[in-house]
Residue, then its C-alpha position, 0 to 999 in steps of 0.5 A: m924092821k916092823k914088829r908084828s904081833g911081837t914077831a920081827k918080820p924078817l928085811r926082804f932084799y932084792v939084790l940086781d944085778s946090773e940089767a935091773l940097774s938100768l933098769a931101775v935108772h930108766g925108770d922101768r914100772g917094774m924096778v920103781a914098784r921094788i924102788k918104792v917098797a924099799a924106801r917105806g923100809e920094806a926092803e933093801l935094795v942091794t948091788s956090787p960096784m961091779a955090777l954098777i960100772e956095768a950098768y952106767d949109761g952115759r946117756l944120762t945124768e949124773q943126776r939120774w944116776d944119784w938118785i938111784l944111788s942113793r936108793i941103793r945099798v952098794i956092798d963092796i968085796g974083798k979078797d974073800e969074798a972074792r975067792t968066795a966067789r972063785r969057787l962058786l964059778a968052780d962048782a958050778d962049772l962056769h968060769g971067766h968074765e962072763h961070770a965074774i959078775d954073777a958070782v959076785l952078786a951070789v955070794i952078796a945075796r948069800s951073806l944077806k939076813g933075810e928075804v932074799t930075791v935076785l933081779t937078773s936077765d942072766v937066771g940060768d948061771l945065777e941058779k947054779l950060784v944061789p941055794e936053791r932057797i934064794p929065787v932068781r927071777r928074771v927082769 
């Protein structure tokens, strides 16, 4: 963490859904800019294993996927996180496979300490799953 005027600046996190990952691997300018911010140590890109699987595009080379994965932290979830994700879905009156990855990303976003932004193609559902302090931005 960088220090300015004796105070530590909180780390910025970008939580990526499968569409944000897909854009990154395809070289989208906005996502490449975020990757550069992360490379400078000003932010960290995070996602879930489930989002990685959903974003997979077999038309791209393994080298391209490996390059993106080398710049992103994949956060594993266990039984407790899955239980929390299930509760978030119930509280938001959502259910099923349509929202499972969103709920996992919400659990991840809630667990991070610092400035967190969720980057997604599904703003509406994710806004129901994260507190107002966590902005949800469309990619």
